[in-house]
C-alpha positions in Angstrom: -15.4 3.7 0.7 -17.4 0.6 1.3 -15.1 -2.2 2.5 -11.5 -2.9 3.5 -10.9 -4.8 0.2 -11.9 -1.7 -1.8 -9.3 0.6 0.0 -6.2 -1.7 -0.3 -5.5 -2.7 -3.9 -2.4 -4.8 -3.5 0.9 -5.2 -1.5 4.0 -3.6 -3.0 6.7 -6.2 -3.4 10.0 -4.6 -4.2 13.5 -4.7 -2.6 12.9 -1.5 -0.7 9.5 -2.7 0.6 10.9 -6.0 1.6 13.6 -4.2 3.6 11.0 -2.2 5.4 9.4 -5.4 6.9 12.5 -5.6 9.1 11.4 -2.4 10.9 7.7 -3.4 11.2 6.5 -1.5 8.1 4.5 -2.8 5.2 3.8 -1.1 1.8 0.4 -1.3 0.0 -1.0 0.2 -3.1 -4.2 2.0 -2.2 -7.0 3.9 -4.0 -6.3 7.5 -4.8 -9.1 8.8 -2.5 -8.1 6.6 0.5 -7.5 8.5 3.7 -4.9 7.6 6.4 -7.6 6.6 8.9 -9.4 4.5 6.3 -6.1 2.8 5.4 -5.3 2.1 9.0 -8.8 0.7 9.7 -8.7 -1.5 6.6 -5.2 -3.0 7.5 -6.4 -3.7 11.1 -9.6 -5.4 9.9 -7.9 -7.5 7.1 -4.8 -8.6 8.9 -5.8 -8.5 12.6 -2.8 -6.3 13.6 -2.5 -2.9 15.3 -1.4 0.0 13.2 0.6 2.8 14.8 1.2 5.1 11.8 0.3 5.5 8.1 2.4 7.5 5.6 1.1 8.0 2.1 2.8 8.9 -1.2 1.0 10.0 -4.4 2.9 8.9 -7.5 2.1 10.7 -10.7 2.1 8.5 -13.8 5.0 9.1 -16.1 4.9 9.4 -19.9 6.1 6.3 -21.7 6.1 5.0 -25.3 5.1 1.6 -26.6 6.0 0.8 -30.2 6.5 4.5 -30.8 3.1 5.5 -29.5 3.2 7.7 -26.4 0.9 7.0 -23.5 0.6 8.0 -19.8 0.9 5.6 -16.9 -1.8 5.8 -14.3 -1.4 7.9 -11.1 -1.4 5.8 -8.0 -1.1 6.0 -4.2 1.2 4.0 -1.9 0.7 3.6 1.9 3.6 2.8 4.2 1.9 1.2 7.3 3.9 1.0 10.5 2.8 -1.9 12.8 2.9 -2.2 16.5 6.0 -3.9 17.9 5.6 -7.7 17.7 2.8 -7.6 15.0 3.7 -8.8 11.5 2.0 -9.3 8.1 3.1 -12.1 5.7 2.1 -10.5 2.4 3.2 -13.5 0.4 0.2 -15.6 1.6 -2.4 -13.2 0.2 -5.8 -12.3 1.6 
């Protein structure tokens, strides 16, 4: 892994992810090979905050169909990052 921008792909903006911001947690989509320490370091470097915990979830792509042709959605990994009390990330502003 070379840079922080390579580890974190995008923020996840859903109702559930938005609710987590109330308890100092932010959700990001990360690369499949990203480790918890690498994710924590990347978030701290990019957003200038202190990370207290990182939880990861690996989501398997589900089979779908488009115009009758079956295909497989890509696998991806989400990271739920817990921030120190008082720290906050505004993901709507972008990087």
